[in-house]
N, C-alpha and C positions, 0 to 999 in steps of 0.2 A: 494773586495767589490762587483764588478760586478757579480762575481759568486754567492755570497750570495743573491743578488737581483734576479738573474736568478732562483736560487733554490726556493726562496719564490714564484716567479711568477708561476713556474711550479707546486709548491705545491697547490697554490690557484686554478689554472686551474683544477688540478686533483680532488681537493675537490669539485669544482663546477660540474665537470662531474659526480662525484660520487653521488652528490645530485640528479642530473637530472636522472641518471640511476636508482637510488633508487626509485624515484617517478614513473618512467615508469614501474618498476617491481612490485611496491606495488599493492596489490589487490584493484581494483576500487570498490567503494561502489555500492551496487545494486540500480538500479533506483526504485523510488517509483511507484508501480503499479497504473495505472489509474482506473482499475476496483475496485468498492467499497469494496468488501470483501478482495481483495488482498491488498488494501490500509490499511485496518484495521489490517490485519495480519502482514504487514510490520511494522506498527506503534507499535504494541504490541511486536514484536520481538525486536525492538530497545529499548522499555521501559524496557523489561525484562533484557536487558544488561546494564541498567542504563543510556541509551542515550536518553535524551529528545530532540526532534526536536524543534527548536525555533518557537513558534506559532506567526503568524502575528497578532499583537495587536496594531499596529500603528494607527495614526489618519486616514490615507487614507483607511485602512481596515475597520475601524468602519464607516467611511463615506459611503463606498460602500454598506456595509451591511444595513445601515440605509436607503439609498436611492434606492438601487436596489433590496432589499429584500433578504431573505435567500434561499439557495440552498443546503440543507444538503445532504451528500452522503449516510446516513443511519439513520434509526430509531433504537435506542438502548433501549430496555426494560430491565432495570437492577434494582438491589436492592438499597435501600436507604442507606445501610451500608456505613459509612464514609470512609472505606478502599477500596471502589470500585467506584471511579469516572471515568466514561467512557471516558471523554475527555483526561484524563491523561493516563489511561491504554492503550488507542489506539493512543496516541500521536497526537491528533487532536486539532484544534484551534477554534476560534470564527466562528460560522456559519456552522461548519462542521458536527455536529451531532444533531439530534432531539431526545432528551433524555426523556424517560418516566420512572420515578423512584418511586418505592413503596417498602416498607419492604417486603422481600421475592419475589421480582420481580413478584408479582401477577398483574393481569390485571382486573380491574373492568370496569364498563360502561364508566366512564370518561376516563380511560386509553385507552379503545378501541376507543373512539371518538377521542382522541389525535392521535392515530396511523392512523385512517382513514383520518384525516385532513392532516397528513404528506404525505401519499401515494396518496391521491386523489387530493389535492390542491397544494402541494409542489412538487409532482411527485418524491418523494423519492423512489429509486429502490430497497432498501434492508431493511428488518426488522431483527434485531438481538435480540434474547432473551439471556440475559447473567445472569447466576447464579454464585454462588461463593462458595468456600469451607468454612466450619464452619458457614453456614448460620443459624442465630438465629431463624428465622421463621420456618425453617424445623426442627431444634432441638426442638422447642416448640411443633410442631405438633407431633413429635415422642414421646415426654415425655407424652403428653396427660393430663397434669395437668390443673386444673381450671384456667382460666385467667380472668382478670378484664377489665372493660371498653369495648372498641371496638376490643380488640385483638382477641376474638373468631371469629370475621368476617374474620380476616386475615387467621387464621388457617383453616377455612372452605374451603379455596381455595386449600389447600395442602392435606387435609384429604383424598380426593378420590384417590390420587396417593399412599398414604400410605396403604389404604385398598387394593388396587389392588396389590401392591408389597407384602404385607403380605400373600395374597392368592397365588400368583404365585411363590414367593421366600421365603417360611416360614423359611428357614435356615439362612437368613440374620439377623444379630444382631449387636448392637453397632456401631462401625465406618463403618463397611461394609454396614449396613442398611442406615446410614446417607449419605454416599457417593452415593449410588445408588438412594436414594430418591431425592437428589439434582439434579442428572442427569435426572431422570424421570419427576421431576417437571418442569424442563426447557422444555423438549419435550412436556409435557402436556400443558404448556402455549402456545407454538407454535401452537399445534393442536387446542387449545381453540380459539386463535385469528382467525385462519382460519375458524373454524366452526361457530363462532358467528358473523362474519362480512361478509356480502354480498359484501361490497365494496372491501375488501381484496381478497375474493374469485375470483371476476371478474378480478381484476388486475393480480392476480397470474396465473389464467388460460390463460390470454392473454400474459403472459410472461413479464409483465411490472413491476412486483415486485417479489423478491425472499426472502427466509427465510434463516437464519443461526442460529445455536444454540451453545452456548459455556459455559464453566465453567471457571471462573477466579480463579487461585490458588494463595491464599493470600501470601504464603511464597515465591514462585518462581516468581511471577509476570507474569506468562504466562497464556494465554487463551487456554484451551483444547477444540477443536472443536468437536462437537458431530454429529452423524448421525441424520438426520431429521426423524420424524415419517414416517413409510412406507406408510401410507395413503396419505400423501402429494406427495410423489414420484409417487404413482399410479395415483393421480389426474393429475399431470403434464404430465405423459406419455400418459394417455388416451386422454388428450386434444391435445397433439402434434400429436397423431395418427389420431384423428378425423380431425384436421386441414389439415393433409397431404392427407387423403382420400377425403376430400371435395375440395381440390385444383384442379382447372381445369388442364388437361394435356396439355402440350405445343405441338404445332404442329397439333392440331385438330380443 
């Protein structure tokens, strides 16, 4: 009997040691980046794997947001498509994102004012323009068929991108044209926000706000991050060079 008890005890100790060792050897989850774009990339990575981070929606969170105000980590300009909710795609919660949504992720005067409010008054450091695959607004612009109501106003925002694409890439047809048009439209919106807003220009040149551009893939759940328009990169580099040249030399 004593030998049986001793064997059971040894087995339990071994099992406990095995669990501890297993936990020590198991890969540790990556820490959530503090930097805004890194935080969004991490959240989307988890979302694409089917892992939704539990958002804070408790009473204390709501109380703090109501009494202390909002401090979003990013402005997200995205499409109104029901399959593209930014807070879910990026695994964010209450108060985390300042979202501007319109069909086709176009930016009109009211949308631009919303962005300016976020970066100027809420000090949001990042503007993300997010398109998505199978965008109905881009499809309508490519089809070029007559539209009713106010829909032509929507397509007008995308038409310049298509005209430019058809001139520079006349070989693109069908799905290839649609894919490239969605990408170029996102870049066009980024460029448009910068060119049309003196507020955004000032903050961008001061390094207080950055841009990011992405395409959300409906099937995969992943955001493909795009290169920004070259003109924005050149503006940033010129401003940095100018600031460096104007800075007083130490020791003089």
